[in-house]
C-alpha positions as CSV (number, residue, x, y, z in Angstrom):
1,M,45.0,66.1,109.4
2,I,44.4,69.8,108.7
3,Q,48.0,70.6,109.9
4,S,49.5,68.1,107.4
5,L,47.3,69.3,104.6
6,C,48.4,72.9,105.2
7,A,52.0,71.8,105.4
8,F,52.0,70.2,101.9
9,G,49.9,73.0,100.4
10,L,52.3,75.6,101.7
11,M,55.3,73.6,100.5
12,V,54.0,73.7,96.9
13,L,53.3,77.4,97.1
14,E,56.8,78.1,98.5
15,L,58.3,76.1,95.6
16,L,56.3,78.0,93.0
17,A,57.3,81.3,94.5
18,A,61.0,80.4,94.5
19,E,60.9,79.3,90.9
20,F,59.0,82.4,89.9
21,I,61.8,84.6,91.4
22,F,64.4,82.7,89.4
23,S,62.4,82.9,86.1
24,V,61.8,86.6,86.4
25,F,63.8,87.4,83.2
26,L,62.5,84.6,81.0
27,Q,60.2,85.7,78.2
28,R,56.5,85.3,79.2
29,R,53.9,83.8,76.9
30,D,50.7,85.6,76.0
31,F,48.1,85.8,78.8
32,F,50.9,85.0,81.2
33,W,49.1,85.7,84.5
34,V,46.1,83.6,83.4
35,R,48.5,80.7,82.5
36,F,50.6,81.1,85.6
37,V,47.9,81.4,88.2
38,G,45.8,78.6,86.5
39,S,48.7,76.2,86.2
40,S,49.8,77.0,89.8
41,L,46.4,76.2,91.1
42,V,46.4,72.9,89.2
43,C,49.8,72.1,90.9
44,V,48.4,72.8,94.4
45,V,45.2,70.9,93.9
46,T,46.9,67.9,92.3
47,A,49.5,67.8,95.1
48,L,46.7,67.8,97.7
49,W,44.7,65.3,95.7
50,I,47.7,62.9,95.8
51,W,47.9,63.5,99.6
52,G,44.2,62.5,99.9
53,I,44.4,59.4,97.7
54,Y,47.4,58.2,99.8
55,G,45.3,58.4,102.9
56,I,42.4,56.6,101.3
57,L,44.6,53.8,99.9
58,T,46.8,53.2,103.0
59,G,44.3,54.1,105.7
60,R,46.8,56.5,107.4
61,E,47.6,60.1,107.3
62,F,50.4,61.3,104.9
63,M,52.6,63.2,107.5
64,Y,55.4,65.6,106.7
65,N,58.0,64.1,109.1
66,G,58.5,61.5,111.8
67,V,57.0,58.3,110.3
68,D,59.3,55.3,110.8
69,D,58.3,53.5,107.6
70,F,60.7,52.8,104.6
71,Q,57.9,52.6,102.0
72,D,56.4,55.8,103.3
73,S,59.7,57.6,103.0
74,V,60.2,56.3,99.4
75,F,56.7,57.5,98.5
76,K,57.4,61.0,99.9
77,F,60.6,61.2,97.8
78,V,58.7,60.2,94.7
79,Y,55.9,62.7,95.7
80,Y,58.4,65.6,95.9
81,V,59.8,64.7,92.5
82,V,56.3,64.6,91.0
83,V,55.5,68.0,92.6
84,F,58.7,69.4,91.1
85,A,57.8,68.0,87.7
86,M,54.4,69.6,87.9
87,T,55.9,73.0,88.7
88,V,58.3,72.6,85.7
89,A,55.3,71.9,83.4
90,A,53.5,74.9,84.8
91,F,56.5,77.2,84.1
92,K,57.0,75.7,80.6
93,Y,53.3,76.5,80.0
94,S,53.7,80.1,81.2
95,Y,57.2,81.0,79.8
96,K,58.8,80.7,76.4
97,G,62.1,78.7,76.2
98,S,63.2,75.1,76.0
99,V,62.4,72.5,78.6
100,W,66.1,72.5,79.6
101,T,66.1,76.3,80.2
102,V,63.0,76.1,82.4
103,L,64.5,73.1,84.2
104,F,67.6,75.1,84.8
105,Y,65.9,77.9,86.6
106,C,63.3,75.7,88.4
107,A,66.3,73.7,89.8
108,G,67.7,76.9,91.3
109,G,64.3,77.8,92.7
110,Y,64.0,74.3,94.3
111,A,67.4,74.7,95.9
112,M,66.4,78.1,97.3
113,Q,63.2,76.7,98.8
114,H,65.0,73.7,100.3
115,I,67.5,76.1,102.0
116,A,64.6,78.1,103.5
117,W,62.8,75.0,104.7
118,N,66.0,73.7,106.4
119,V,66.7,77.1,108.0
120,S,63.2,76.9,109.4
121,S,63.9,73.4,110.8
122,L,67.1,74.7,112.5
123,I,65.3,77.6,114.1
124,G,62.6,75.1,115.3
125,V,65.1,73.1,117.4
126,I,66.0,76.1,119.6
127,P,64.4,75.1,122.9
128,P,62.2,78.1,123.5
129,V,61.0,78.1,119.9
130,G,60.5,74.4,119.8
131,E,58.4,74.4,122.9
132,F,56.3,77.3,121.6
133,F,55.6,75.5,118.3
134,S,54.8,72.2,120.0
135,K,52.1,74.1,122.0
136,Y,50.9,76.3,119.1
137,V,51.5,74.2,116.0
138,Y,50.1,76.5,113.4
139,F,52.6,79.2,114.2
140,S,55.3,77.0,112.7
141,F,53.8,77.9,109.3
142,L,54.5,81.6,110.0
143,L,58.1,80.7,110.7
144,D,58.3,78.8,107.4
145,I,56.9,81.8,105.5
146,A,59.2,84.2,107.3
147,C,62.3,82.1,106.5
148,C,61.2,81.9,102.8
149,A,60.7,85.6,102.7
150,A,64.2,86.2,104.2
151,I,66.1,83.7,102.1
152,Y,64.3,84.6,98.8
153,S,64.9,88.3,99.4
154,A,68.6,87.7,100.1
155,V,69.1,85.6,97.0
156,Y,67.2,88.1,94.9
157,F,69.1,91.2,96.0
158,L,72.5,89.5,96.0
159,F,72.3,87.6,92.7
160,I,69.2,88.1,90.6
161,K,68.4,91.9,90.8
162,K,71.8,92.9,89.2
163,R,70.9,90.9,86.1
164,S,69.0,92.8,83.4
165,A,68.5,90.0,80.9
166,P,68.3,86.2,80.7
167,D,71.6,84.5,81.1
168,E,73.3,82.8,78.1
169,I,73.9,79.3,79.2
170,K,76.1,76.8,77.4
171,D,76.0,73.0,77.7
172,L,72.6,73.3,79.4
173,R,71.7,69.7,79.7
174,G,74.9,68.7,81.6
175,K,74.4,71.5,84.1
176,V,70.7,70.7,84.6
177,F,71.6,67.1,85.3
178,L,74.2,68.1,87.8
179,F,71.8,70.4,89.7
180,L,69.0,67.9,89.7
181,I,71.2,65.1,91.0
182,V,72.5,67.2,93.9
183,I,69.1,68.4,94.8
184,F,67.4,65.0,94.7
185,V,70.3,63.4,96.6
186,C,69.7,66.1,99.3
187,I,66.0,65.4,99.4
188,F,66.4,61.7,99.4
189,I,68.8,61.7,102.3
190,S,66.7,64.2,104.3
191,R,63.6,62.1,103.8
192,F,65.2,59.0,105.4
193,T,66.7,61.0,108.2
194,K,63.8,63.3,109.1
195,D,61.3,60.3,109.0
196,N,63.4,58.7,111.8
197,S,61.6,59.7,115.0
198,Q,64.5,58.4,117.1
199,R,67.1,60.9,115.9
200,D,68.5,63.4,118.4
201,V,68.8,67.2,118.0
202,L,72.4,67.1,116.9
203,T,71.5,64.8,114.1
204,L,68.8,67.1,112.9
205,I,71.1,70.1,113.1
206,A,73.8,68.2,111.1
207,E,71.4,67.0,108.4
208,S,69.8,70.5,108.0
209,A,73.2,72.2,107.9
210,A,74.4,69.7,105.2
211,A,71.3,70.3,103.1
212,I,71.8,74.1,103.4
213,L,75.4,73.9,102.3
214,N,74.7,71.6,99.4
215,C,71.9,73.8,98.1
216,A,73.9,76.9,98.7
217,F,76.7,75.3,96.6
218,I,74.1,74.8,93.8
219,L,73.1,78.5,93.9
220,V,76.7,79.8,93.9
221,F,77.7,77.4,91.1
222,L,74.6,78.4,89.1
223,F,75.4,82.1,89.2
224,D,79.1,81.5,88.7
225,I,78.7,79.4,85.5
226,T,76.1,81.8,84.1
227,D,78.6,84.7,84.6
228,K,81.3,82.6,82.9
229,D,79.1,81.7,80.1
230,K,78.1,85.3,79.6
231,A,81.8,86.3,79.5
232,K,82.5,83.5,76.9
233,N,79.5,84.6,74.9
234,E,80.7,88.2,74.8
235,V,84.2,87.1,73.7
236,Q,82.7,85.0,70.9
237,V,80.5,87.9,69.8
238,M,83.4,90.3,69.8
239,K,85.5,87.9,67.7
240,E,82.6,87.7,65.2
241,L,82.4,91.4,65.2
242,M,86.1,91.8,64.5
243,R,85.8,89.2,61.7
244,R,83.0,91.2,60.1
245,E,84.9,94.5,60.6
246,K,87.9,92.9,58.8
247,E,85.7,91.9,55.9
248,Q,84.1,95.4,55.9
249,Y,87.5,97.1,55.8
250,R,88.5,95.0,52.8
251,L,85.4,95.9,50.9
252,T,85.5,99.5,51.9
253,K,89.2,99.8,50.8
254,E,88.4,98.1,47.5
255,N,85.5,100.5,46.9
256,I,87.5,103.6,47.8
257,D,90.4,102.5,45.6
258,L,88.0,101.9,42.7
259,I,86.3,105.3,43.2
260,N,89.7,107.0,43.1
261,V,90.7,105.2,39.9
262,K,87.4,106.3,38.3
263,C,87.8,109.8,39.5
264,H,91.3,110.0,38.0
265,D,90.0,108.8,34.7
266,L,87.1,111.3,34.9
267,K,89.4,114.2,35.4
268,H,91.1,113.5,32.1
269,Q,87.7,113.2,30.4
270,I,86.6,116.6,31.9
271,Q,89.5,118.2,30.1
272,A,88.1,117.0,26.8
273,L,84.6,118.4,27.7
274,R,85.9,121.9,28.1
275,E,85.8,122.5,24.4
276,N,82.0,121.9,24.2
277,A,80.6,122.9,27.6
278,S,80.3,126.1,29.7
279,E,82.8,126.7,32.4
280,S,80.1,126.7,35.1
281,Y,78.9,123.3,34.1
282,I,82.5,122.0,34.0
283,K,83.0,123.4,37.5
284,K,80.0,121.5,38.9
285,I,81.3,118.3,37.5
286,E,84.8,118.9,38.8
287,D,83.4,119.7,42.3
288,A,81.5,116.4,42.3
289,V,84.5,114.4,41.2
290,M,86.9,116.1,43.6
291,F,84.5,115.3,46.5
292,Y,84.9,111.5,45.8
293,D,88.6,112.0,45.2
294,S,89.2,113.5,48.6
295,V,91.0,110.6,50.3
296,A,92.2,111.3,53.9
297,K,96.0,111.4,54.2
298,T,97.1,110.9,57.8
299,G,100.1,108.7,57.3
300,N,98.2,105.5,58.4
301,D,96.5,103.5,55.6
302,I,93.9,102.0,57.9
303,L,93.0,105.3,59.5
304,D,92.8,106.8,56.0
305,V,90.3,104.3,54.9
306,I,88.0,104.7,57.9
307,L,88.2,108.5,57.8
308,T,87.5,108.6,54.0
309,E,84.5,106.3,54.5
310,K,83.0,108.3,57.3
311,S,83.7,111.6,55.5
312,L,81.7,110.5,52.5
313,L,78.9,109.3,54.7
314,C,78.8,112.6,56.6
315,E,78.9,114.6,53.3
316,Q,75.9,112.6,51.9
317,N,73.9,113.3,55.1
318,R,74.8,117.0,55.5
319,I,77.0,116.4,58.6
320,T,80.1,118.4,59.2
321,F,83.1,116.2,60.0
322,T,86.4,117.8,61.1
323,C,89.5,115.7,61.8
324,V,93.0,116.5,63.1
325,A,95.1,113.3,63.3
326,R,98.7,112.1,62.7
327,G,98.4,108.4,61.7
328,E,102.1,107.6,62.5
329,D,101.2,108.0,66.2
330,L,99.0,104.9,65.9
331,S,101.8,102.6,64.8
332,F,101.8,100.7,68.1
333,M,98.3,99.4,67.4
334,D,97.2,96.4,65.4
335,D,95.6,97.4,62.0
336,M,92.2,95.9,62.8
337,D,92.2,97.4,66.3
338,I,92.6,100.8,64.7
339,Y,89.7,100.1,62.3
340,S,87.5,98.7,65.0
341,L,88.2,101.5,67.5
342,F,87.7,104.5,65.1
343,G,84.9,102.7,63.1
344,N,82.8,102.0,66.2
345,A,83.5,105.5,67.7
346,L,82.6,107.4,64.6
347,S,79.6,105.1,63.8
348,N,78.1,105.9,67.2
349,A,78.8,109.6,66.7
350,F,77.1,109.5,63.3
351,E,74.1,107.6,64.8
352,N,73.6,110.4,67.4
353,V,74.1,113.4,65.1
354,S,71.9,112.0,62.3
355,R,68.9,112.4,64.6
356,I,69.5,116.1,65.0
357,E,67.4,118.5,62.9
358,D,69.4,121.7,63.6
359,S,72.0,121.9,60.8
360,D,74.3,124.0,63.1
361,R,74.6,121.0,65.5
362,R,75.0,118.3,62.9
363,C,78.8,118.1,63.4
364,I,81.4,115.6,64.6
365,S,85.0,116.4,65.5
366,L,88.0,114.0,65.9
367,N,91.3,114.9,67.4
368,V,94.2,112.5,67.7
369,R,97.2,114.0,69.5
370,A,100.5,112.6,70.9
371,E,102.2,114.6,73.6
372,N,104.6,113.7,76.5
373,D,104.5,109.9,75.7
374,V,100.7,109.9,75.8
375,L,98.4,109.5,72.9
376,S,94.9,111.0,73.4
377,I,91.9,110.5,71.1
378,H,89.0,112.8,71.5
379,I,85.7,112.5,69.6
380,E,82.9,114.9,70.2
381,N,79.4,115.3,68.8
382,F,76.1,116.8,69.6
383,Y,73.1,114.7,70.5
384,D,69.3,115.1,71.2
385,G,67.3,113.3,73.9
386,E,68.6,111.1,76.6
387,I,71.4,108.6,76.4
388,A,70.9,105.6,78.7
389,F,73.8,104.0,80.5
390,E,74.4,100.5,81.8
391,G,77.2,100.9,84.4
392,D,79.7,103.3,82.8
393,L,78.8,102.3,79.2
394,P,76.0,103.8,77.0
395,V,73.3,101.7,75.4
396,T,73.1,101.9,71.6
397,S,70.3,101.1,69.3
398,K,72.2,98.9,67.0
399,S,71.5,95.3,65.9
400,K,69.8,93.3,68.6
401,D,72.2,90.4,68.1
402,Y,75.2,92.6,68.8
403,H,73.5,95.1,71.1
404,G,76.1,97.2,73.0
405,F,79.1,95.2,71.9
406,G,80.6,98.1,69.8
407,V,81.2,100.1,73.0
408,K,82.5,97.0,74.8
409,S,84.8,96.3,71.9
410,M,86.3,99.9,72.2
411,D,86.7,99.5,75.9
412,Y,88.5,96.1,75.4
413,I,90.9,97.6,72.8
414,A,91.7,100.5,75.2
415,K,92.6,98.1,78.0
416,K,94.5,95.8,75.6
417,Y,97.0,98.6,75.1
418,N,97.2,99.6,78.8
419,G,94.9,102.6,78.1
420,Y,91.5,103.6,79.2
421,M,88.3,104.9,77.8
422,S,86.0,107.5,79.3
423,I,82.6,108.8,78.2
424,S,80.8,112.0,79.3
425,T,77.6,113.8,78.4
426,Q,77.0,117.4,79.2
427,D,74.9,120.2,77.7
428,G,73.9,118.1,74.7
429,I,77.5,117.2,73.9
430,F,78.7,113.6,73.8
431,S,82.5,113.2,74.5
432,L,84.4,110.0,74.0
433,D,88.1,109.9,75.1
434,F,90.9,107.4,74.9
435,V,94.3,107.7,76.5
436,F,97.2,105.4,75.7
437,P,100.7,105.4,77.2
438,L,103.2,105.5,74.3
439,S,106.1,104.4,76.5
440,E,104.6,100.9,76.4
441,R,104.2,100.0,72.8
442,K,103.1,96.4,73.2
443,P,99.5,95.5,74.0
444,A,98.8,94.3,77.5
445,A,98.2,90.7,76.3
446,E,101.8,90.7,74.8
447,Q,103.6,92.2,77.8
448,P,106.3,89.8,79.2
449,T,105.5,88.3,82.5
450,S,107.9,88.5,85.4
């Protein structure tokens, strides 16, 4: 009786531990540990209470395996479903997120726990091990715990640890249904096979191996679809960013054109003022007007707009901006790719430099040069503090909804034209470089296939 009680209690704890590992990146509610520990204890106590009520009502012990009784097997299956539902409720109480999100991660945890349990069963059929556990029954619990520790650690380090944030999952309900159906089919089949005391060792090995493969399929599929959903989400976000950049370009160009028209009119009006104002006063007005009339002339209209916009922004914030560029060398690039590439690059540089107090270090330089069928773009600026990197890309402090996508967008554009992007930081200087082969004028996406 005590052995069976310990087995069911351990099973609930193993399931909770597996689901906790999978839910590690979900946002926790206030007083998380009070909620989680309290609800977990409720799950364990309720599961053992059901076990006790079963014994009182039927007059027999609720055993883990080996009972040749159809009704008993059906009850066990329903029991495991109820235990899983209780753990889902416990995690929904402890974590923020929809029921479907919690179900998604709990399903992965259940699959992982079922793998560990079946691995333990396979090890238990090895003759020396099986004989030892038949003599010292409680040592089988140590094997279960060891298998859980090994399987949970392997899944964590192979799949979960490399993730730094919750996965973006599309069509959540359909995927949850698929996972639950596969898991419950595995459990349903295992219940009716393992409760058959007449089965031989080969049958036990076959059913455990099948359960392991099915649940492993769930785990691989789970991480595969979350990776694909993440990639799709990034593409959608980048498309939205490009749409916004296109609209921003239109508005910026209209504003700069309007300013230039007004400046042209003001210059004529200044001539009329010369008769009644001092020359020094007129000079101040002319300097102010000429500042707003200083449109960049590189030979590329798109680059002219972005450089003029950033020049005005730098002037207003007392940042020195120097630029050497020949716009004709960018003719192979799409207009909005030019705007996005230079806009994001210079915005990131401005963000870093604007935090610097030392006026001598508040400067940004841009150099665009074509030589030997290679176009190079070099942007350099000072920075203070530390710049965090995720992989080879720096983390910016921009809008939370589009966090880090500006850098990813630049990297995407570089690869689109068969080029590459590199970033380096040394001695307080941030360097951003792009290299494009000019011998291949078409983007990679438009290259003919052989």
